[in-house]
C-alpha positions, 0 to 999 in steps of 0.5 A, spaced: 532 252 504 533 245 501 539 241 500 540 236 493 544 230 493 547 229 486 551 223 485 555 223 478 557 217 475 564 219 473 569 225 473 566 229 467 559 229 471 562 231 476 565 237 472 559 239 468 554 239 474 560 244 478 561 248 472 553 249 471 552 250 479 557 255 478 555 259 472 548 260 476 552 262 482 549 257 487 553 255 493 555 248 492 560 243 497 563 237 495 563 231 501 565 225 499 561 219 501 567 214 505 569 221 507 569 219 515 571 211 514 577 213 511 580 219 516 578 212 521 582 208 517 587 213 517 587 213 524 587 207 526 594 206 521 598 211 524 596 208 531 599 202 528 604 205 526 607 208 532 606 202 535 611 199 531 615 204 532 615 204 539 617 196 538 623 197 533 625 203 538 624 197 545 628 192 540 633 198 539 634 199 546 635 191 548 628 191 551 624 186 546 626 181 541 623 182 534 623 176 529 628 177 523 626 177 516 627 169 515 623 167 521 617 171 518 618 167 511 619 161 515 612 161 518 609 162 511 
């Protein structure tokens, strides 16, 4: 079976094409162009967040010293 790629320019066109395919009982699948990039970005963000939380925990335990907000603003 062949695959057709349709790239609607807006939500209205997407809904129109989807409704036509549904009316004709043609199976469809919707894929996001940047799905892999978004997944990777989310993974990087979550890993970074985990690292920052570990730093905060270490600060609370007294193992590391973190800069306060004034020091960060003074650097700017």
